[in-house]
NURO-649157 format. One record per residue: residue in three letters; x, y, z of N, C-alpha, C in turn. Coordinates in steps of 0.02 Angstrom, whole numbers, padded with zeros to 5 digits, always signed. Layout:
REM residues N
ALAXYZXYZXYZ;...
END
This chain:
REM residues 186
MET+00219-00961-00457+00259-00917-00499+00237-00845-00490;GLY+00173-00831-00490+00149-00763-00478+00141-00721-00541;HIS+00107-00666-00533+00092-00620-00589+00146-00568-00601;PHE+00193-00561-00554+00244-00509-00557+00313-00540-00548;PHE+00364-00505-00571+00433-00523-00555+00447-00489-00488;TYR+00439-00527-00434+00440-00496-00368+00508-00471-00347;ALA+00562-00504-00367+00628-00479-00348+00639-00409-00379;ARG+00620-00402-00442+00625-00336-00475+00578-00286-00442;HIS+00519-00310-00424+00470-00265-00394+00496-00236-00328;PHE+00524-00279-00285+00550-00255-00221+00611-00210-00231;ALA+00651-00224-00282+00707-00178-00297+00680-00110-00320;ALA+00628-00111-00362+00597-00049-00384+00567-00010-00325;LEU+00538-00046-00277+00511-00013-00218+00567+00019-00176;GLY+00624-00014-00173+00681+00015-00138+00704+00080-00170;VAL+00706+00081-00236+00725+00142-00272+00672+00196-00261;ALA+00608+00176-00263+00554+00224-00252+00556+00252-00181;ALA+00572+00210-00131+00578+00234-00062+00636+00283-00056;LEU+00691+00269-00089+00747+00316-00089+00726+00383-00122;LEU+00688+00379-00175+00665+00439-00209+00620+00481-00164;ILE+00572+00450-00130+00528+00491-00087+00566+00516-00025;PHE+00617+00478-00003+00659+00503+00051+00695+00566+00029;LEU+00724+00565-00031+00761+00624-00056+00714+00683-00068;LEU+00655+00669-00096+00607+00724-00107+00586+00755-00041;GLY+00577+00714+00011+00559+00740+00077+00618+00776+00110;HIS+00678+00749+00100+00738+00779+00129+00752+00849+00099;TRP+00737+00856+00035+00749+00920+00001+00689+00966+00008;ASP+00639+00947+00049+00579+00988+00061+00541+01004-00003;LEU+00540+00958-00050+00503+00969-00112+00430+00949-00106;LEU+00412+00910-00055+00344+00886-00049+00307+00913+00012;ASN+00336+00961+00047+00305+00985+00108+00245+01030+00098;ASP+00237+01058+00039+00183+01106+00029+00115+01075+00014;SER+00114+01017-00018+00050+00990-00039+00043+00917-00022;LEU-00006+00902+00018-00020+00832+00033-00048+00795-00027;ILE-00086+00830-00068-00114+00798-00128-00059+00774-00173;ILE-00010+00816-00186+00046+00796-00229+00086+00740-00197;SER+00097+00744-00133+00134+00692-00098+00098+00624-00102;PHE+00034+00623-00088-00005+00561-00093-00008+00536-00165;ALA-00015+00581-00212-00017+00561-00283+00049+00530-00304;ILE+00104+00559-00285+00170+00531-00302+00179+00463-00270;ASN+00160+00457-00207+00166+00393-00172+00126+00339-00207;GLY+00064+00354-00225+00023+00305-00260+00050+00289-00329;GLY+00073+00339-00364+00100+00328-00431+00164+00288-00431;LEU+00207+00298-00382+00270+00260-00379+00258+00186-00367;HIS+00213+00170-00321+00200+00099-00309+00166+00067-00369;ALA+00119+00102-00398+00085+00075-00457+00133+00065-00515;THR+00179+00112-00524+00229+00105-00577+00275+00046-00563;ALA+00292+00035-00500+00333-00023-00483+00297-00088-00498;LEU+00231-00090-00490+00193-00149-00508+00190-00158-00584;VAL+00172-00105-00619+00165-00108-00692+00231-00128-00725;ALA+00286-00101-00700+00351-00115-00731+00376-00186-00719;THR+00345-00221-00673+00369-00289-00657+00317-00343-00672;LEU+00268-00328-00713+00219-00378-00734+00253-00434-00774;ARG+00232-00495-00763+00259-00551-00803+00230-00551-00873;ALA+00166-00541-00879+00133-00541-00944+00130-00470-00971;PRO+00154-00458-01031+00151-00390-01058+00079-00367-01068;GLN+00068-00304-01055+00002-00273-01062+00006-00215-01111;VAL-00050-00195-01137-00051-00137-01182-00039-00074-01140;ALA-00009-00024-01171+00012+00036-01135-00047+00073-01102;TRP-00103+00078-01137-00160+00115-01109-00185+00081-01045;ARG-00182+00015-01041-00204-00021-00981-00157-00006-00922;ASN-00092-00006-00935-00044+00011-00883-00052+00082-00859;LEU-00061+00128-00906-00071+00199-00887-00136+00208-00848;ALA-00188+00172-00868-00252+00176-00832-00244+00151-00760;PHE-00206+00097-00751-00194+00072-00684-00157+00123-00641;VAL-00105+00152-00668-00066+00202-00630-00110+00262-00614;ALA-00149+00286-00662-00192+00344-00650-00244+00329-00597;LEU-00274+00270-00599-00324+00252-00549-00292+00243-00480;ALA-00231+00216-00479-00195+00209-00415-00180+00277-00384;VAL-00161+00325-00426-00149+00393-00402-00214+00422-00373;ALA-00269+00413-00408-00333+00438-00384-00353+00405-00318;LEU-00342+00339-00312-00358+00305-00250-00314+00328-00192;SER-00252+00343-00207-00207+00368-00155-00231+00435-00129;VAL-00251+00479-00174-00277+00545-00153-00343+00536-00115;PHE-00384+00489-00139-00447+00473-00104-00432+00452-00032;THR-00380+00411-00023-00361+00387+00044-00341+00446+00088;MET-00309+00496+00060-00292+00556+00098-00356+00589+00125;TYR-00406+00594+00083-00469+00624+00104-00506+00581+00156;VAL-00498+00516+00151-00525+00471+00203-00491+00487+00269;GLY-00425+00499+00267-00389+00516+00328-00411+00582+00357;ILE-00422+00631+00315-00446+00696+00339-00515+00688+00372;SER-00559+00649+00340-00624+00635+00370-00617+00597+00435;GLY-00568+00551+00437-00556+00513+00498-00534+00556+00556;LEU-00497+00610+00542-00477+00656+00595-00538+00686+00629;VAL-00589+00700+00589-00651+00727+00617-00690+00672+00652;LEU-00694+00614+00620-00732+00557+00647-00705+00535+00715;PHE-00640+00535+00723-00609+00512+00785-00587+00571+00830;ALA-00619+00628+00823-00600+00688+00861-00604+00678+00936;ALA-00647+00634+00960-00656+00624+01032-00598+00584+01063;LEU-00559+00551+01022-00503+00511+01049-00444+00556+01068;PRO-00406+00535+01119-00345+00573+01136-00294+00570+01079;GLY-00244+00614+01081-00195+00625+01028-00168+00563+00993;ASN-00129+00522+01029-00098+00464+00997-00148+00413+00974;GLU-00200+00400+01013-00251+00352+00993-00286+00375+00930;ARG-00297+00439+00926-00330+00467+00867-00286+00457+00805;LEU-00221+00469+00812-00176+00461+00755-00172+00388+00733;TYR-00169+00342+00781-00167+00270+00764-00233+00249+00730;ALA-00290+00275+00754-00354+00258+00724-00359+00284+00652;VAL-00337+00345+00641-00339+00374+00574-00291+00336+00528;LEU-00232+00320+00553-00184+00281+00514-00213+00213+00496;ALA-00248+00182+00543-00279+00117+00529-00332+00124+00475;LEU-00374+00176+00481-00426+00187+00431-00397+00198+00362;CYS-00346+00240+00358-00314+00254+00293-00279+00191+00265;SER-00244+00156+00307-00207+00098+00285-00253+00043+00258;VAL-00306+00029+00294-00353-00023+00273-00392-00001+00212;THR-00415+00061+00211-00451+00087+00152-00407+00084+00090;GLY-00345+00108+00096-00299+00106+00040-00285+00036+00016;ALA-00274-00011+00062-00258-00079+00043-00317-00114+00010;ILE-00377-00104+00035-00435-00136+00005-00450-00108-00064;THR-00449-00042-00071-00464-00012-00136-00409-00028-00187;TYR-00346-00024-00166-00290-00037-00211-00285-00111-00227;GLY-00297-00153-00177-00299-00226-00189-00354-00245-00237;SER-00412-00213-00230-00468-00226-00276-00451-00202-00347;LEU-00417-00146-00352-00395-00122-00418-00346-00170-00450;THR-00299-00195-00410-00251-00244-00435-00286-00307-00457;ARG-00335-00328-00419-00375-00388-00436-00413-00376-00501;LEU-00442-00318-00508-00481-00301-00568-00437-00301-00630;PHE-00376-00275-00625-00332-00270-00683-00295-00335-00699;TRP-00269-00370-00648-00224-00426-00663-00239-00490-00626;LEU-00268-00486-00568-00275-00546-00526-00349-00567-00521;GLY-00379-00582-00577-00451-00595-00580-00477-00646-00531;LYS-00439-00698-00518-00463-00751-00473-00436-00744-00402;PHE-00409-00686-00387-00382-00673-00321-00440-00665-00273;PRO-00447-00708-00222-00506-00704-00178-00507-00640-00136;PRO-00565-00612-00125-00571-00552-00083-00544-00562-00012;ARG-00547-00622+00015-00521-00634+00082-00446-00623+00085;LEU-00412-00633+00029-00340-00620+00028-00326-00545+00026;ILE-00371-00508-00005-00364-00434-00005-00373-00408+00067;VAL-00420-00437+00102-00431-00417+00173-00369-00436+00214;ALA-00340-00494+00201-00279-00514+00237-00222-00466+00222;MET-00216-00444+00159-00165-00395+00142-00179-00328+00177;ALA-00242-00310+00184-00259-00248+00219-00238-00252+00292;ILE-00245-00310+00323-00223-00319+00392-00147-00313+00397;LEU-00112-00342+00348-00039-00335+00347-00019-00262+00340;CYS-00053-00225+00296-00038-00154+00287-00052-00115+00351;LEU-00106-00131+00385-00122-00099+00448-00066-00111+00499;LEU-00046-00173+00507+00007-00188+00555+00074-00156+00535;GLY+00090-00156+00471+00151-00124+00447+00150-00049+00459;ALA+00093-00017+00446+00088+00055+00457+00092+00073+00531;TRP+00059+00033+00573+00063+00046+00645+00134+00038+00670;LEU+00168-00015+00648+00237-00026+00669+00281+00031+00646;ALA+00273+00053+00584+00313+00108+00557+00299+00173+00596;PHE+00237+00185+00613+00219+00245+00651+00250+00242+00721;TRP+00248+00184+00752+00278+00175+00818+00354+00186+00815;VAL+00387+00157+00765+00459+00166+00757+00475+00240+00745;ARG+00434+00272+00705+00445+00343+00689+00439+00387+00751;SER+00398+00366+00799+00392+00406+00861+00456+00405+00902;TYR+00499+00355+00892+00563+00352+00927+00621+00378+00887;PHE+00613+00382+00822+00666+00406+00778+00638+00463+00736;GLY+00647+00524+00761+00617+00582+00730+00640+00597+00660;PHE+00699+00572+00640+00723+00587+00573+00684+00550+00519;LEU+00646+00500+00538+00604+00465+00489+00543+00508+00475;GLY+00534+00527+00414+00479+00571+00395+00420+00532+00368;ALA+00378+00567+00332+00318+00536+00303+00336+00482+00252;TRP+00395+00489+00221+00416+00438+00172+00418+00369+00205;TRP+00435+00367+00269+00442+00304+00305+00376+00267+00308;LEU+00322+00303+00322+00255+00272+00325+00234+00244+00258;ALA+00246+00284+00205+00229+00261+00138+00269+00199+00118;ALA+00334+00200+00131+00376+00143+00113+00357+00081+00152;ALA+00341+00088+00216+00321+00030+00255+00255+00001+00228;TRP+00208+00045+00210+00145+00021+00182+00158-00015+00116;TRP+00200+00014+00073+00216-00018+00009+00242-00088+00019;PHE+00291-00095+00063+00322-00161+00073+00274-00210+00106;ALA+00231-00186+00150+00181-00230+00180+00131-00254+00127;PHE+00107-00207+00086+00060-00226+00033+00093-00274-00017;SER+00152-00257-00040+00186-00299-00090+00208-00366-00060;GLY+00227-00366+00004+00243-00430+00037+00183-00475+00040;GLY+00125-00447+00058+00063-00486+00058+00045-00509-00012;LEU+00052-00465-00061+00037-00483-00130+00082-00539-00153;TRP+00147-00534-00138+00194-00587-00157+00174-00653-00126;PHE+00160-00653-00061+00144-00715-00027+00081-00746-00055;PHE+00028-00707-00059-00036-00735-00079-00040-00749-00154;ASP+00001-00715-00193+00003-00728-00266+00044-00791-00281;THR+00096-00803-00242+00139-00861-00255+00120-00921-00211;HIS+00081-00910-00159+00056-00964-00115-00019-00956-00109;PRO-00057-00971-00161-00129-00956-00161-00168-00991-00106;ASP-00141-01045-00078-00177-01080-00024-00152-01058+00044;GLY-00120-01001+00048-00090-00977+00110-00138-00969+00167;LEU-00200-00952+00154-00248-00942+00208-00303-00995+00209;SER-00295-01047+00168-00348-01097+00167-00343-01141+00229;ARG-00399-01165+00250-00401-01209+00308-00379-01279+00288;PRO-00342-01311+00332-00324-01380+00316-00385-01425+00317;LYS-00386-01472+00271-00442-01519+00268-00423-01581+00307;TYR-00464-01597+00353-00451-01656+00395-00494-01714+00371;ASN-00465-01771+00371-00503-01832+00354-00537-01856+00417;ARG-00601-01858+00412-00641-01882+00470-00651-01957+00463;PRO-00646-01991+00521-00655-02064+00519-00726-02084+00505;
END
């Protein structure tokens, strides 16, 4: 069954993706990366909070959104540090490495926050699996964006959101999704 109403959650993510597309199209987010990352983190967190199955007290929901915003901004600084860390790599390889670092860092910290607030028995190995999904989704989105220039930064955020939420949906509703099959030995 899961902890969230996932159909509503994915619909909310679609609306949020449209919103960040429009904000980027109208050049309202081009001046500040901090604001852009904060909005991206807040929109996904709000989509999670708004689709919880079990009602929560308002301060807990607000605390989750505020911490998600802070983690999103933290991820931006990880990316900036990654640009320096991977300075020896050529252009495209450097961008893919920094994107990988940001994607995995964001997924692990955000997945841990989600576990802390709502998914207490969610195994850490599933958070790592979600981080790998986010990495692959972000890389695919970045590759697609290199061929379609009209896709802006909103595209990377939306792809990451859907990869994270897709992993969350699968592992929340199929908790044995990564367990090894047990074989009966003779």
